[in-house]
C-alpha positions in Angstrom: 19.5 4.6 5.8 19.3 3.1 2.1 17.6 -0.1 3.1 14.7 2.6 4.8 14.9 4.4 1.4 14.4 1.1 -0.7 10.8 0.3 1.4 9.7 3.8 1.4 9.7 3.8 -2.7 8.8 0.2 -2.5 6.3 1.1 -0.3 4.9 4.0 -2.9 5.1 1.9 -5.8 2.7 -1.0 -4.4 0.2 1.3 -2.7 0.3 3.4 -6.5 -0.6 -0.2 -7.8 -3.2 -1.0 -5.2 -5.1 2.5 -6.4 -5.0 1.5 -9.7 -6.3 -2.1 -9.0 -9.1 -0.8 -7.0 -9.9 1.6 -9.6 -10.5 -0.8 -12.2 -13.5 -2.7 -10.1 -15.9 0.5 -10.6 -14.5 1.9 -14.1 -16.9 1.2 -16.3 -15.3 0.6 -20.0 -13.8 -3.0 -19.5 -15.0 -3.9 -23.1 -16.6 -1.6 -25.7 -18.1 -2.4 -28.7 -16.4 -2.4 -32.1 -16.3 0.1 -35.1 -14.6 -1.7 -37.4 -16.6 -2.1 -40.8 -19.0 0.5 -39.4 -19.7 3.5 -41.4 -22.4 4.8 -39.0 -22.6 4.2 -35.2 -26.0 4.9 -33.4 -25.1 3.5 -30.4 -22.2 2.0 -28.1 -22.1 -0.9 -26.2 -19.9 -1.5 -23.2 -19.8 -3.7 -20.2 -17.3 -4.4 -17.2 -18.0 -7.0 -14.3 -21.4 -5.8 -13.0 -23.2 -4.5 -15.5 -23.6 -4.1 -19.7 -24.9 -0.7 -21.0 -25.6 0.7 -24.2 -25.1 4.7 -25.0 -27.1 6.6 -28.0 -26.2 9.2 -30.4 -27.3 11.6 -28.6 -25.4 10.9 -25.1 -27.9 8.8 -23.2 -27.0 5.8 -21.6 -29.1 2.6 -20.8 -27.6 0.2 -18.1 -28.8 -3.7 -17.0 -27.1 -5.0 -13.9 -26.3 -8.7 -14.7 -29.8 -10.5 -13.1 -28.3 -13.7 -11.4 -24.3 -14.6 -10.6 -24.8 -18.0 -11.4 -26.1 -17.4 -14.8 -23.1 -15.2 -15.6 -20.1 -16.7 -18.1 -17.3 -18.2 -16.1 -14.4 -16.0 -17.2 -16.7 -13.0 -15.6 -16.6 -15.4 -12.4 -13.5 -16.0 -12.0 -12.4 -12.3 -12.8 -14.8 -10.9 -10.2 -13.1 -13.5 -7.3 -9.2 -12.5 -8.8 -10.4 -8.6 -8.4 -11.7 -9.3 -5.0 -9.1 -11.1 -3.7 -6.1 -8.8 -4.9 -8.1 -5.8 -3.8 -8.2 -7.4 -0.1 -4.3 -8.1 -0.6 -2.8 -5.4 -1.1 -4.8 -4.3 1.8 -4.0 -6.6 4.2 -0.3 -5.8 2.7 -0.7 -2.0 2.8 -1.3 -2.9 6.7 1.7 -5.5 7.2 3.9 -2.4 5.3 3.2 0.2 8.2 3.7 -2.6 11.0 7.6 -3.6 9.0 8.7 -0.6 7.8 11.7 0.6 9.5 10.6 3.9 9.4 7.7 3.0 11.7 8.2 2.8 15.8 6.1 -0.4 15.3 6.3 -4.4 14.9 8.9 -5.1 17.6 12.7 -6.4 16.7 14.4 -6.0 13.6 13.9 -9.4 12.9 10.0 -9.6 13.5 9.9 -6.7 11.2 12.4 -7.9 8.5 10.0 -11.0 8.6 6.6 -9.1 8.6 8.6 -6.7 5.8 8.7 -9.8 3.5 5.1 -11.2 4.1 4.0 -7.7 3.3 5.9 -8.3 0.0 4.6 -11.5 -0.9 0.7 -10.0 -0.1 1.5 -7.5 -2.8 3.0 -10.2 -5.4 0.2 -12.5 -4.9 -2.4 -8.9 -5.4 -0.4 -7.8 -8.7 -0.9 -11.7 -10.0 -4.4 -12.2 -9.0 -5.3 -8.9 -11.0 -3.2 -9.5 -14.4 -4.6 -13.1 -14.6 -7.8 -11.1 -13.9 -7.3 -8.7 -17.3 -5.3 -11.1 -19.6 -8.4 -13.5 -18.9 -11.0 -11.3 -19.9 -8.6 -10.0 -22.6 -8.3 -13.2 -24.1 -11.7 -14.0 -24.1 -12.5 -10.4 -26.0 -9.8 -11.1 -28.8 -10.1 -14.2 -29.1 -13.9 -13.1 -29.8 -13.1 -10.5 -32.3 -10.8 -12.6 -34.4 -13.3 -15.6 -34.6 -14.4 -15.4 -38.6 -17.7 -17.6 -37.4 -18.4 -15.4 -34.2 -21.5 -13.3 -35.7 -22.9 -11.2 -32.7 -21.6 -7.7 -31.1 -18.1 -8.0 -31.4 -15.9 -5.9 -28.6 -12.5 -4.1 -28.3 -10.0 -3.8 -24.6 -11.5 -1.0 -22.3 -9.5 1.5 -20.5 -9.9 -0.6 -17.0 -8.0 -3.7 -18.5 -5.0 -1.4 -18.9 -5.8 0.6 -15.9 -5.4 -2.9 -14.8 -2.2 -3.8 -15.9 -0.1 -1.3 -15.0 -1.5 -1.6 -11.2 -0.6 -4.9 -11.4 3.2 -4.2 -12.8 3.6 -1.3 -10.1 2.4 -3.9 -7.4 4.5 -7.1 -8.1 7.8 -4.4 -8.8 7.2 -3.1 -5.7 6.6 -6.5 -3.2 10.1 -7.5 -5.1 11.3 -4.4 -3.9 10.8 -5.0 0.2 11.7 -8.6 -0.4 15.2 -7.4 -1.7 15.4 -4.9 1.1 14.3 -7.4 3.8 17.1 -10.2 2.6 19.6 -7.1 2.4 18.9 -6.5 6.3 19.3 -10.0 6.9 22.9 -9.9 5.4 23.9 -7.0 7.1 23.3 -8.7 10.7 24.5 -12.1 10.0 28.0 -10.2 8.4 28.3 -8.5 12.3 27.3 -11.8 14.3 29.7 -13.8 12.4 32.4 -10.9 13.2 31.8 -10.8 16.6 31.5 -15.0 17.3 35.0 -14.5 15.4 36.7 -12.3 17.7 35.2 -14.6 20.5 36.2 -17.4 19.4 40.0 -15.8 19.1 40.0 -14.6 22.5 39.1 -17.8 24.1 41.7 -19.7 22.1 44.5 -17.3 23.0 43.2 -18.1 26.8 43.7 -22.0 25.8 46.8 -21.4 24.9 48.2 -19.1 27.5 51.1 -16.6 26.8 52.3 -15.7 23.4 55.3 -18.2 21.9 57.8 -15.6 21.1 57.1 -13.8 25.1 60.4 -15.2 26.6 59.3 -17.2 29.7 60.1 -17.0 33.1 61.0 -19.8 35.9 58.3 -20.8 37.8 58.4 -19.9 41.5 59.0 -23.2 43.0 62.5 -23.5 41.6 63.8 -20.3 41.7 62.9 -20.6 45.3 64.7 -24.2 46.2 67.9 -22.5 44.1 68.2 -20.3 46.6 67.1 -22.5 49.5 70.0 -24.7 48.1 72.6 -21.8 47.7 71.9 -21.2 51.3 72.6 -24.3 52.7 75.8 -24.8 50.4 77.0 -21.7 52.5 76.1 -23.0 55.5 
């Protein structure tokens, strides 16, 4: 029962993490223009992995999609690939979790379900690592440009999407490790039970091979008693 509750907690953590990771892709504010040193702000620039936009003081936004994937910066292409990989790994991990959890009726034997649960945990761990790498790479580019004194273009700050992605990554990694821990716990319990049964069978086998207990008094064989009675009868005659 405790192992089942652990798997349910891990499933809730990983699903919440996967939802947060998936929500970062359409989120607009991956980076927002900085107002450091600016007295009057007439426009706010912001962008994500798919487009760049500007919002004026009246609240009207004008956006422009990135024209060509091959013309993008390398870090944006890498972040796109990592985030899409994270979403796909989390999706397949959720399917494997529904099959491998003990509270479901599908998946086969307990050993098979334990292996599926371990594979599910690895999927979520990889999903969290991919998402965290993408967010960290994007944030590193923003911070390096912000603190570079030779960078004269528009400087940006970290957007809300990066913090959402980091939170989802931590939840996915934590839930994945819990899934793997629940699998190892189930294997240790089954291994202990199997060793106990083996030792009981081996004990019975040893007793059978050794014969009677040495403490039990042994009786004379039937051949000796029969020969003794026969010898006494002959002597009487």
